[in-house]
Backbone as numpy.savetxt, mean C-alpha at the origin, in Angstrom:
# Nx Ny Nz CAx CAy CAz Cx Cy Cz
-28.13 10.84 14.44 -28.53 9.14 14.51 -28.30 8.15 13.54
-28.30 8.91 12.34 -28.01 7.72 11.19 -26.35 7.51 10.91
-26.20 8.82 11.36 -24.48 8.58 10.76 -23.88 7.70 12.28
-24.15 7.47 13.32 -23.68 6.81 14.58 -23.96 5.15 14.14
-25.27 4.67 13.87 -25.74 3.83 13.37 -24.93 3.13 11.97
-24.19 4.04 10.91 -23.62 3.85 10.14 -22.56 3.07 10.10
-21.63 3.98 10.99 -20.23 3.99 11.98 -20.56 2.51 12.79
-21.06 2.47 13.22 -20.89 0.84 13.83 -20.68 -0.09 13.11
-21.88 -0.12 12.23 -22.19 -0.71 10.81 -20.85 -1.07 10.31
-20.20 0.13 9.85 -18.86 -0.75 9.42 -17.83 -0.19 9.94
-17.38 -0.23 11.35 -16.55 -0.68 12.83 -16.95 -2.39 12.09
-18.33 -2.73 12.45 -18.48 -4.30 12.16 -17.65 -4.78 11.58
-17.93 -4.22 10.53 -18.52 -4.96 9.17 -16.11 -5.22 9.01
-15.55 -4.73 9.13 -14.53 -4.09 9.98 -13.87 -4.99 10.66
-14.40 -5.34 11.90 -13.48 -6.57 12.53 -14.32 -7.62 11.58
-15.40 -7.63 11.54 -15.69 -9.23 10.76 -14.70 -9.83 9.87
-14.80 -8.92 8.97 -13.71 -9.11 7.64 -11.95 -8.72 7.42
-11.68 -8.73 8.66 -9.94 -8.59 9.16 -9.15 -9.98 8.98
-8.64 -9.60 8.44 -7.91 -10.50 7.80 -6.11 -9.86 7.42
-5.43 -11.49 8.57 -3.94 -11.02 8.49 -2.74 -11.97 7.93
-2.30 -11.93 6.61 -2.09 -13.33 6.01 -2.46 -13.47 5.27
-3.01 -14.61 4.95 -3.89 -15.48 4.50 -5.55 -16.00 4.88
-6.15 -15.80 4.08 -7.32 -16.34 4.34 -8.33 -17.20 3.41
-8.83 -18.33 3.95 -9.90 -18.98 2.74 -11.10 -18.59 3.08
-11.71 -18.32 1.98 -13.59 -17.90 1.46 -14.16 -19.37 1.97
-14.46 -18.72 3.10 -15.42 -19.89 3.66 -16.90 -19.36 3.45
-18.18 -20.34 4.17 -19.37 -20.03 3.60 -19.63 -18.75 4.33
-19.86 -18.94 5.59 -19.56 -17.25 5.87 -19.14 -15.93 5.99
-17.99 -16.34 5.10 -17.04 -15.18 4.42 -17.99 -14.53 3.36
-18.92 -14.91 2.52 -19.49 -14.68 1.37 -20.78 -14.17 1.48
-20.73 -13.05 0.90 -22.24 -12.39 0.72 -22.93 -12.43 -0.14
-23.96 -13.64 -0.40 -24.77 -12.78 -1.89 -26.17 -12.02 -1.40
-26.47 -11.90 -3.16 -27.42 -11.15 -2.74 -28.21 -10.38 -4.02
-28.96 -10.18 -4.66 -29.78 -9.86 -5.94 -28.88 -8.31 -6.39
-28.81 -8.29 -7.98 -27.74 -7.61 -8.33 -28.01 -7.27 -9.73
-28.16 -5.64 -9.08 -28.85 -5.09 -10.56 -30.51 -5.43 -10.88
-29.43 -5.94 -12.15 -31.10 -6.14 -13.45 -31.37 -7.89 -12.69
-31.28 -8.21 -11.74 -31.51 -9.00 -11.07 -33.26 -8.77 -10.50
-33.01 -6.96 -10.37 -34.68 -7.28 -9.70 -35.54 -7.30 -10.37
-35.15 -6.41 -11.87 -36.52 -6.79 -13.09 -36.84 -8.00 -13.33
-35.45 -9.14 -12.96 -35.89 -10.34 -12.79 -37.16 -11.06 -11.99
-36.67 -10.53 -10.77 -37.87 -10.62 -9.37 -39.20 -10.36 -10.51
-39.48 -8.53 -10.77 -40.75 -8.50 -11.02 -41.01 -9.26 -12.07
-40.03 -9.70 -13.30 -40.56 -10.66 -14.45 -41.28 -11.89 -13.48
-40.37 -12.69 -13.13 -40.95 -13.88 -12.20 -42.50 -13.33 -11.42
-42.73 -12.19 -10.60 -43.68 -12.18 -9.88 -44.85 -11.51 -11.03
-44.69 -10.84 -12.24 -45.73 -10.89 -13.26 -46.29 -11.74 -13.62
-45.09 -12.84 -14.01 -45.27 -14.41 -14.81 -46.55 -15.60 -13.95
-45.83 -15.48 -12.29 -46.76 -16.05 -11.71 -48.34 -15.38 -11.46
-48.50 -13.99 -11.21 -49.76 -13.50 -11.46 -50.63 -14.16 -12.42
-50.16 -13.60 -13.72 -50.73 -13.96 -14.65 -51.31 -15.60 -14.75
-50.25 -16.47 -14.34 -49.97 -17.99 -14.79 -51.88 -18.35 -13.38
-51.60 -17.50 -12.55 -52.98 -18.31 -11.38 -53.90 -17.07 -12.28
-53.68 -15.46 -12.64 -55.22 -15.50 -12.93 -55.89 -16.49 -14.13
-54.77 -16.36 -15.09 -55.59 -17.27 -16.57 -55.36 -18.51 -16.13
-54.97 -19.04 -15.05 -55.30 -20.29 -14.52 -54.52 -20.96 -15.67
-53.30 -20.75 -16.54 -52.00 -21.08 -17.61 -51.17 -21.83 -16.92
-50.92 -23.35 -16.77 -49.98 -23.64 -16.49 -48.66 -23.45 -17.14
-48.77 -23.18 -19.10 -47.81 -22.88 -18.99 -46.71 -21.91 -18.54
-47.60 -20.43 -18.38 -46.90 -19.11 -18.45 -46.91 -19.97 -16.40
-47.11 -20.63 -16.01 -46.99 -21.13 -14.54 -45.52 -22.15 -14.74
-45.30 -22.80 -15.74 -44.17 -23.35 -15.89 -42.98 -22.52 -15.71
-43.13 -21.44 -17.22 -42.45 -20.63 -17.79 -42.03 -20.11 -16.15
-42.75 -19.62 -15.50 -42.62 -18.72 -14.21 -41.23 -19.45 -13.31
-41.74 -21.06 -12.81 -41.30 -21.65 -12.03 -39.52 -21.97 -12.69
-39.17 -22.21 -14.22 -38.09 -22.24 -14.96 -37.46 -20.88 -14.49
-37.84 -19.77 -14.97 -37.48 -18.78 -14.90 -36.56 -18.60 -13.28
-37.50 -19.27 -11.89 -37.20 -19.04 -10.90 -36.06 -20.07 -10.78
-36.26 -21.22 -11.19 -34.92 -22.03 -10.97 -33.57 -21.67 -11.26
-33.69 -20.71 -12.57 -32.72 -20.27 -12.81 -31.56 -19.20 -12.25
-32.60 -18.53 -11.67 -32.10 -17.24 -10.09 -31.15 -18.25 -9.25
-32.29 -19.19 -8.74 -31.39 -20.31 -7.47 -30.49 -20.71 -8.27
-30.25 -21.26 -9.37 -28.86 -21.89 -9.61 -28.36 -20.96 -9.74
-28.18 -19.81 -9.82 -27.41 -18.21 -10.70 -26.95 -18.16 -8.88
-27.59 -17.84 -7.94 -27.33 -17.72 -6.49 -26.19 -18.84 -6.81
-26.31 -20.81 -6.19 -24.97 -21.13 -6.67 -23.65 -21.11 -7.03
-24.23 -20.65 -8.13 -22.74 -20.56 -9.91 -22.18 -19.51 -9.11
-23.30 -18.41 -8.40 -22.01 -17.14 -8.59 -21.29 -17.47 -6.46
-22.25 -17.72 -5.87 -21.86 -18.31 -4.63 -20.23 -19.47 -4.75
-20.09 -19.81 -5.74 -19.49 -20.84 -5.83 -17.57 -20.33 -6.67
-17.87 -18.87 -7.02 -17.26 -18.47 -7.97 -16.02 -17.46 -6.65
-16.68 -17.46 -5.34 -15.59 -16.87 -4.55 -15.17 -18.27 -3.40
-16.25 -18.98 -3.14 -15.90 -20.21 -1.95 -15.20 -20.94 -2.07
-14.23 -21.53 -1.33 -13.01 -22.20 -1.40 -12.08 -21.39 -2.09
-11.09 -19.63 -2.51 -10.46 -19.15 -2.94 -9.65 -18.86 -1.50
-8.43 -19.24 -2.53 -7.24 -18.79 -0.64 -7.18 -17.18 -1.47
-6.57 -16.46 -0.30 -6.76 -14.80 -0.91 -5.46 -14.53 0.05
-4.21 -14.38 -0.21 -2.94 -14.10 0.80 -2.60 -12.57 0.17
-2.68 -11.66 1.43 -2.24 -10.19 1.37 -1.17 -10.26 1.44
-0.10 -9.54 0.63 1.65 -9.14 1.09 1.80 -7.82 0.96
2.40 -7.58 1.98 2.55 -5.57 1.66 3.99 -5.43 2.49
5.27 -4.47 1.94 6.39 -4.43 2.37 5.80 -3.86 4.11
6.86 -4.24 4.75 6.83 -3.64 6.16 7.06 -2.10 6.48
8.07 -1.43 5.41 8.03 -0.64 5.78 8.22 0.59 3.71
7.20 1.38 3.96 7.03 2.11 2.17 8.16 3.33 2.73
7.99 4.52 1.72 8.38 5.85 2.12 7.11 7.23 0.88
7.59 7.98 1.43 6.63 8.92 1.06 7.06 9.26 -0.21
5.80 9.11 -1.45 5.70 9.58 -2.86 6.83 8.43 -3.74
6.83 7.06 -2.64 7.39 6.17 -3.63 6.04 5.10 -4.00
5.93 4.46 -4.57 4.66 3.55 -4.75 4.96 2.49 -3.57
4.12 2.10 -2.72 3.64 0.51 -1.97 3.05 -0.16 -2.56
3.75 -1.24 -2.86 2.87 -2.56 -3.58 2.23 -3.32 -2.99
1.30 -3.43 -2.65 0.33 -4.20 -1.96 -0.15 -5.87 -3.20
0.56 -6.38 -2.91 0.60 -7.92 -3.54 -0.65 -8.93 -3.16
-1.48 -9.10 -4.27 -2.65 -10.24 -3.62 -2.27 -11.15 -4.10
-1.83 -12.91 -3.61 -2.44 -13.69 -4.14 -3.23 -14.92 -4.20
-3.30 -15.46 -4.82 -5.46 -15.85 -5.47 -4.67 -17.65 -5.17
-4.91 -18.60 -4.72 -4.41 -19.61 -4.74 -5.87 -20.68 -4.37
-5.63 -21.68 -5.52 -6.97 -22.82 -5.32 -6.42 -23.91 -5.53
-7.07 -25.05 -4.49 -6.79 -25.96 -4.35 -6.93 -26.80 -5.79
-8.32 -26.78 -6.26 -8.21 -27.66 -8.03 -8.46 -26.56 -8.71
-7.86 -26.93 -10.29 -7.92 -25.60 -11.05 -9.52 -25.30 -11.47
-9.35 -24.17 -11.31 -11.06 -23.92 -11.67 -11.34 -22.61 -12.58
-12.05 -21.80 -13.61 -11.91 -20.94 -14.01 -13.47 -20.23 -12.93
-12.17 -18.98 -12.40 -13.29 -17.80 -11.88 -13.04 -16.08 -12.51
-13.89 -15.59 -12.51 -14.30 -14.42 -13.41 -14.93 -12.91 -12.02
-13.61 -13.29 -12.00 -13.96 -11.89 -10.42 -13.50 -10.12 -10.75
-13.71 -9.47 -9.44 -13.90 -8.31 -9.96 -13.10 -7.64 -8.74
-12.37 -6.30 -8.42 -11.76 -6.41 -7.23 -11.12 -4.61 -7.28
-12.63 -4.28 -6.24 -12.50 -3.13 -6.15 -11.56 -2.71 -4.44
-10.76 -1.46 -5.24 -9.73 -0.92 -4.52 -9.70 0.34 -4.68
-9.70 1.31 -3.18 -9.48 2.87 -3.81 -10.58 3.40 -4.69
-11.67 3.07 -5.03 -12.42 3.32 -6.36 -12.09 3.00 -7.57
-10.47 1.61 -7.80 -9.95 1.45 -8.76 -10.96 -0.02 -8.89
-11.82 -0.68 -10.02 -12.25 -1.60 -10.34 -10.89 -2.73 -11.28
-10.68 -3.20 -10.81 -9.90 -4.73 -11.48 -10.63 -5.97 -11.79
-10.78 -6.43 -13.05 -10.75 -7.62 -13.54 -9.68 -8.61 -13.87
-10.53 -9.64 -12.95 -9.50 -10.27 -12.86 -9.96 -12.04 -13.25
-9.45 -12.71 -14.20 -9.65 -14.05 -15.03 -8.43 -15.30 -14.15
-9.06 -16.23 -13.19 -8.07 -16.77 -12.82 -8.60 -18.18 -13.31
-7.47 -18.76 -13.46 -7.98 -19.93 -14.39 -6.48 -20.88 -13.49
-5.81 -20.60 -12.70 -4.34 -21.49 -12.81 -4.93 -22.11 -11.09
-3.93 -22.61 -10.59 -4.16 -22.70 -8.89 -3.02 -21.29 -7.91
-2.50 -20.96 -8.97 -1.55 -19.88 -8.26 -1.74 -18.01 -8.98
-2.17 -17.21 -8.92 -2.44 -16.07 -10.01 -1.98 -15.21 -8.83
-1.62 -13.66 -9.07 -1.14 -13.13 -8.12 -1.55 -10.84 -9.36
-1.37 -10.42 -8.20 -2.42 -9.02 -8.61 -1.44 -8.40 -7.97
-0.58 -7.21 -9.11 -0.10 -6.13 -7.76 -0.45 -4.75 -7.46
-1.07 -4.33 -6.65 -1.44 -2.89 -6.50 -0.92 -1.88 -6.02
-0.49 -0.79 -6.52 -0.13 0.72 -6.02 -0.81 1.92 -5.33
0.39 1.85 -4.42 -0.65 3.45 -3.67 0.84 4.16 -3.10
0.48 5.91 -3.80 1.55 6.15 -3.41 1.21 7.11 -2.10
2.28 6.75 -0.72 1.82 7.42 0.80 2.16 9.08 0.27
1.61 9.82 1.24 1.14 11.39 1.13 2.59 11.81 2.57
1.80 10.63 3.58 2.18 11.23 4.78 3.32 9.74 5.81
4.03 10.78 6.65 5.21 9.57 6.64 4.41 9.44 8.03
4.69 8.16 9.04 4.10 7.79 10.33 3.08 5.71 9.70
2.57 6.07 10.61 1.79 4.04 10.18 0.64 5.07 9.14
0.91 3.70 8.36 -0.11 3.75 7.18 -1.16 2.35 7.44
-2.70 2.90 6.78 -3.36 1.56 6.67 -4.10 1.35 5.96
-4.02 -0.02 5.26 -3.95 -0.43 4.12 -5.38 0.17 3.93
-6.36 0.08 2.41 -7.98 0.72 2.73 -7.69 -1.11 1.92
-9.57 -1.28 2.48 -10.08 -2.64 2.82 -10.09 -2.71 1.08
-10.03 -3.65 1.03 -10.23 -4.37 -0.45 -11.52 -5.55 -0.39
-12.89 -5.08 -1.88 -13.60 -6.04 -1.47 -13.68 -6.54 -3.16
-13.95 -7.85 -2.80 -14.26 -8.73 -4.27 -15.04 -9.39 -4.56
-15.69 -9.28 -5.37 -17.05 -9.36 -6.05 -17.18 -10.38 -7.10
-18.11 -11.52 -7.48 -18.14 -12.12 -8.50 -19.92 -11.88 -9.29
-20.21 -11.51 -10.47 -21.61 -11.44 -10.72 -21.60 -12.50 -11.72
-20.97 -13.53 -12.33 -21.00 -14.55 -12.76 -22.21 -15.65 -12.42
-22.73 -16.35 -13.58 -22.96 -16.54 -15.04 -23.54 -15.51 -15.27
-24.55 -14.94 -14.89 -25.59 -14.33 -15.30 -25.96 -12.53 -14.73
-24.89 -12.40 -14.12 -25.16 -11.30 -13.37 -26.82 -10.65 -12.78
-27.36 -11.62 -12.53 -28.46 -11.48 -11.63 -28.71 -11.37 -9.90
-26.84 -12.34 -10.09 -26.50 -12.43 -8.28 -25.40 -12.03 -8.13
-24.97 -11.14 -7.47 -24.38 -10.87 -6.63 -23.46 -11.43 -5.79
-21.69 -12.08 -5.49 -21.44 -12.96 -4.64 -19.89 -11.72 -3.81
-19.61 -11.21 -2.80 -18.85 -10.51 -2.12 -18.61 -10.29 -0.90
-17.38 -10.22 -0.93 -16.71 -9.94 0.55 -15.22 -9.13 0.68
-15.11 -9.06 1.41 -14.77 -7.57 2.11 -13.80 -7.99 2.61
-12.21 -7.73 2.41 -10.87 -7.87 3.18 -10.23 -7.15 3.50
-10.50 -6.60 4.92 -9.57 -5.61 5.80 -7.86 -5.96 6.07
-6.99 -5.66 5.98 -5.48 -6.09 6.11 -5.08 -5.91 6.98
-4.66 -6.36 8.24 -4.42 -5.98 9.98 -3.30 -5.42 9.98
-1.92 -5.97 8.48 -0.82 -6.04 8.44 -0.11 -3.96 9.04
1.06 -4.25 9.77 1.26 -2.79 9.69 2.11 -2.30 8.70
2.08 -1.20 7.93 3.05 -0.43 7.50 3.18 0.50 7.43
4.87 1.28 8.05 5.14 2.55 8.03 5.83 2.67 6.87
5.69 4.38 6.92 5.80 4.81 5.99 7.58 5.99 6.44
8.53 6.08 6.29 8.89 6.64 5.85 9.42 8.10 4.44
9.80 8.84 6.06 10.10 10.47 4.97 10.31 10.30 3.25
10.22 11.20 2.83 10.87 11.50 1.50 12.16 12.29 2.29
12.95 11.46 1.08 14.27 11.29 1.13 15.03 13.20 0.42
15.21 14.44 0.80 15.68 15.39 1.07 17.06 15.49 -0.52
16.33 16.19 -1.56 17.59 15.74 -2.84 18.23 17.56 -2.49
19.63 16.91 -1.58 19.94 17.98 -1.13 21.67 18.50 -2.13
21.83 17.49 -2.56 23.00 16.81 -3.18 22.59 17.09 -5.10
21.20 17.60 -5.27 20.99 17.69 -6.29 21.02 19.77 -7.07
20.37 19.98 -5.03 20.37 21.34 -5.27 21.99 21.89 -5.09
22.59 21.25 -4.71 24.48 22.04 -4.43 25.03 21.60 -5.82
24.11 20.41 -6.27 25.47 20.40 -7.94 24.54 21.70 -8.93
23.38 22.72 -8.78 22.71 22.88 -9.15 23.64 24.73 -9.30
24.17 24.98 -8.07 25.11 26.24 -7.93 26.59 26.54 -8.49
26.84 27.35 -8.82 27.79 27.00 -9.70 29.15 27.32 -8.83
30.13 26.30 -8.72 31.79 26.72 -7.55 32.43 26.91 -8.23
33.68 27.71 -7.22 35.23 27.48 -7.81 36.07 27.23 -8.19
37.01 27.07 -8.68 38.08 26.52 -9.61 38.54 25.01 -8.13
39.04 26.25 -6.94 38.88 25.29 -5.82 38.67 24.00 -6.01
36.66 24.56 -5.50 36.02 22.83 -5.22 35.06 23.04 -6.70
35.90 22.47 -7.99 35.19 22.48 -9.15 34.15 21.21 -9.19
33.48 20.47 -10.52 32.48 19.26 -10.45 33.40 17.97 -10.55
34.74 18.19 -11.29 35.77 17.09 -10.76 36.73 16.32 -9.50
36.42 17.81 -8.44 36.80 17.38 -7.35 35.38 16.69 -6.56
35.00 17.47 -6.25 33.89 17.78 -5.39 33.22 16.37 -5.18
33.22 15.34 -4.11 32.04 13.99 -3.72 31.02 13.95 -3.19
30.83 15.07 -2.18 29.69 14.88 -1.91 29.70 16.15 -0.35
28.59 15.99 -0.22 27.69 16.72 1.63 27.99 16.23 3.03
28.29 16.44 3.71 28.11 15.29 5.02 27.95 16.39 6.11
27.16 15.79 6.76 27.45 16.54 8.50 28.48 16.46 9.48
28.18 18.14 9.86 30.04 18.40 10.64 30.16 17.24 11.23
31.06 17.69 11.85 31.63 16.25 13.03 32.95 17.16 13.84
32.83 16.54 14.87 34.00 16.98 16.05 35.30 16.76 15.36
35.97 17.80 15.05 37.41 18.01 15.02 37.46 18.20 13.59
36.39 18.28 12.52 36.67 18.86 11.02 37.17 20.22 10.76
37.66 20.33 9.57 38.45 21.62 9.76 36.74 22.59 9.10
37.24 23.85 9.08 36.03 24.86 9.12 36.43 25.80 8.02
37.91 25.43 7.11 37.92 25.46 5.72 36.50 24.72 4.87
36.35 23.48 5.21 35.57 23.08 4.38 34.31 22.73 4.21
33.92 23.89 5.02 32.25 24.14 5.74 31.80 24.54 4.54
30.66 24.13 4.15 29.79 24.68 3.05 28.47 25.77 3.34
29.70 27.16 3.20 28.51 28.45 4.12 27.44 28.55 3.42
27.64 27.89 2.08 26.17 28.54 1.13 24.64 27.97 1.70
25.44 26.66 1.70 24.30 26.06 2.37 23.63 26.39 3.98
25.09 26.13 4.78 24.51 26.90 6.47 23.01 27.80 6.28
24.09 29.04 5.11 22.91 30.52 5.33 22.09 30.33 4.90
21.66 29.00 3.98 20.38 28.17 3.79 19.13 27.83 4.61
20.28 27.99 5.76 19.57 26.86 7.16 19.46 24.84 6.28
20.17 24.56 5.81 20.27 23.30 5.02 21.12 22.53 6.05
21.95 23.15 7.08 22.88 22.26 7.95 23.92 23.02 7.95
24.62 22.49 8.78 26.36 23.05 8.98 26.41 21.23 8.43
26.87 21.81 6.72 27.58 20.59 6.71 29.01 21.01 5.91
29.34 19.67 5.46 31.42 20.23 4.90 31.22 19.42 3.95
32.11 19.82 2.99 32.65 19.24 1.18 33.51 18.43 1.89
33.57 17.58 1.13 34.02 16.35 1.14 34.70 16.06 -0.65
35.85 16.02 -1.04 36.43 15.50 -2.26 36.99 14.21 -2.42
37.20 14.20 -3.72 37.87 12.75 -4.18 38.74 12.43 -2.64
39.57 12.84 -2.85 40.99 12.41 -1.75 40.57 12.38 -0.39
39.21 13.08 -0.35 38.52 13.04 1.34 37.44 12.25 1.42
36.86 11.23 0.14 36.02 10.85 0.48 35.28 9.66 0.58
36.78 8.81 0.89 36.83 7.38 1.09 35.93 6.97 2.08
35.92 5.22 2.39 34.75 4.78 3.24 34.89 5.19 4.73
34.23 5.97 5.06 33.80 6.51 6.12 32.77 6.13 7.10
32.72 6.61 8.18 31.86 6.37 9.64 30.95 7.85 9.61
29.94 7.77 9.07 28.80 9.15 9.31 27.98 8.58 10.43
27.59 9.38 11.34 26.71 9.47 12.08 25.99 10.48 11.82
24.98 10.51 11.80 23.65 11.34 11.42 22.58 11.65 12.83
23.24 12.37 13.47 22.31 12.62 14.71 21.52 13.90 14.44
19.67 13.07 14.86 18.48 14.54 14.64 19.31 15.73 15.38
19.88 15.41 16.32 20.18 16.67 17.22 20.75 17.68 16.26
22.24 17.86 15.32 23.00 17.91 14.69 22.06 18.49 13.13
20.96 18.18 12.90 20.21 18.80 11.68 19.17 20.04 12.41
20.15 21.30 11.37 19.43 22.92 11.76 17.54 22.94 10.84
17.69 22.41 10.53 15.78 22.50 10.26 15.22 22.80 11.07
14.13 23.62 10.61 12.89 24.54 11.29 12.08 22.99 11.74
11.69 22.79 11.35 10.39 21.47 11.52 10.45 19.98 11.95
10.06 18.89 12.52 10.74 18.05 12.93 10.64 17.15 11.76
8.97 17.78 10.18 9.76 16.44 9.35 10.27 16.96 8.61
10.73 17.72 8.56 12.73 18.69 7.82 13.66 17.71 8.09
13.28 17.82 9.55 14.79 17.15 9.97 14.82 15.62 9.63
13.68 15.24 9.90 13.83 13.84 9.12 13.53 13.16 8.32
13.37 14.32 6.94 13.61 14.28 5.24 14.89 14.36 5.38
15.60 15.26 5.93 17.19 15.23 5.72 17.90 14.50 6.14
17.34 14.06 7.11 18.40 12.58 7.66 18.28 11.13 6.46
16.98 11.14 6.11 16.97 9.96 4.96 17.83 10.23 3.70
17.73 12.24 3.60 18.65 11.96 2.34 19.76 11.59 2.32
20.20 11.99 3.49 21.69 11.56 4.10 22.16 10.01 4.17
20.80 9.04 4.43 20.97 8.10 4.56 21.01 6.76 3.45
20.38 8.05 2.46 20.28 7.25 1.29 22.05 7.45 0.71
22.61 8.63 0.33 23.57 8.99 0.41 24.75 8.60 0.64
25.16 7.52 1.87 26.07 7.07 2.36 25.89 5.33 2.19
24.02 5.08 1.99 24.43 3.73 0.74 24.72 3.81 -0.66
25.02 5.00 -1.31 25.19 5.18 -2.74 26.52 5.25 -2.82
27.08 5.46 -1.50 28.39 5.85 -1.15 29.16 4.60 -0.64
28.90 3.62 -0.12 29.22 2.41 0.58 29.45 3.17 1.82
29.17 3.56 2.01 30.01 4.37 4.29 28.93 3.90 4.72
29.52 3.78 5.80 29.02 2.73 7.23 27.93 4.25 8.13
27.13 3.53 8.26 26.36 5.47 8.91 25.43 4.95 10.56
25.17 5.41 10.60 24.90 5.20 12.64 23.51 6.38 12.47
22.27 6.28 12.86 21.22 7.49 13.45 20.48 6.73 14.65
21.19 8.81 14.57 20.38 9.09 16.04 19.36 9.85 16.33
18.71 9.29 17.42 17.34 10.38 17.82 17.27 10.48 19.02
16.12 11.39 19.13 16.16 11.28 20.43 16.13 10.09 21.71
15.27 9.95 20.96 14.86 8.26 21.95 14.86 6.85 21.87
15.79 7.26 20.71 16.38 5.83 19.51 17.39 5.63 18.79
18.48 4.17 19.07 19.57 5.09 18.40 19.98 3.56 17.18
20.31 3.80 15.95 20.37 2.61 15.25 22.01 2.16 14.88
22.59 1.86 15.40 24.13 1.18 15.50 25.07 1.46 14.06
25.96 1.26 14.14 26.46 1.65 12.74 26.35 0.94 11.71
26.38 0.14 10.70 26.13 -0.03 9.62 26.24 0.52 8.04
25.41 -0.60 6.54 25.64 -0.49 5.91 24.61 -1.85 5.20
23.97 -1.05 3.82 23.24 -2.31 3.33 21.83 -2.31 2.57
21.22 -3.19 2.69 19.52 -3.12 2.74 18.86 -3.50 3.85
19.46 -4.18 4.89 19.18 -4.51 6.20 19.35 -3.27 6.95
20.20 -2.78 6.84 20.61 -1.43 7.38 19.88 0.17 7.02
19.58 -0.71 5.70 18.92 0.26 5.42 17.01 0.48 5.56
17.06 -0.76 6.01 15.05 -0.83 5.90 15.03 -0.28 7.77
15.77 -0.64 8.69 15.88 -0.48 10.03 16.18 0.89 10.06
16.62 1.89 9.36 16.76 3.12 9.46 15.32 4.32 8.31
14.82 3.43 7.35 13.85 3.67 7.18 12.35 3.59 8.07
12.63 2.36 9.46 11.57 1.88 9.67 11.59 3.08 11.02
12.77 3.16 11.48 13.89 4.37 13.02 12.79 5.73 12.19
13.04 6.08 11.53 12.43 7.85 11.16 11.27 7.60 11.18
10.70 6.36 10.24 8.97 6.45 10.32 8.07 6.11 11.66
9.03 5.50 12.57 7.88 6.11 14.16 8.21 6.92 14.49
9.52 7.73 14.41 9.93 8.90 15.16 8.89 9.79 15.53
């Protein structure tokens, strides 16, 4: 019962504070309540009020009203730390496993105002001092799994000026982020193996997938024996600009994720060599191309596979 209520509350909060792109914090977006030592402050107010009534002492009652007014002013000043602040969340559409995914948080304010804020994200607390009309903060995370990645919620709060009151808000990013597989480093493993005089390191250029019409004399049999795929050795004289088709069905790796990882490695190798490449999946295809746009499309395709 308790877990069900808690889960419903979390779902309501996630829906209530969902943000896509940018958001200006209005009165309805900022929550305010007593914070830590503020409860002791309330006890002090209560004690002085009771003492002033019992002893009919106007001085004690005056002190009680004074500290009560300070608490009320703290509510307003703490609330204003967040109210009117525009926050924009910017993240790349496609990331990659074990590569930093950057979430950029932009803070904008129409009038230059000093704000003392704290940002809590993934258990890490960041202290923010805002004194410009626009400032930014970059948060990094290392995705561990391929596929759709949901950005964790951000909690931004302030306790300025006295720490008696806390004003806070939540930001649940609605943006979709896809994570591409980690590139298989087959080239490093190949270079670590001894080579014959004919296939010297001075002549060797790369490995690529077997294509119809290739000579079996250049097959990398060691890689085939290890289950790394049916690869062809390419040398300096052969490895001029070429077109490569990276076909999922021709990758002999055991599992689905292994195949995608191997394809990602081939894609990055083609980018380094400046070769055009096409990506072929069972239910999707990326036409031949090369460059940053092609690389982003290829990563997105493998992330969604």
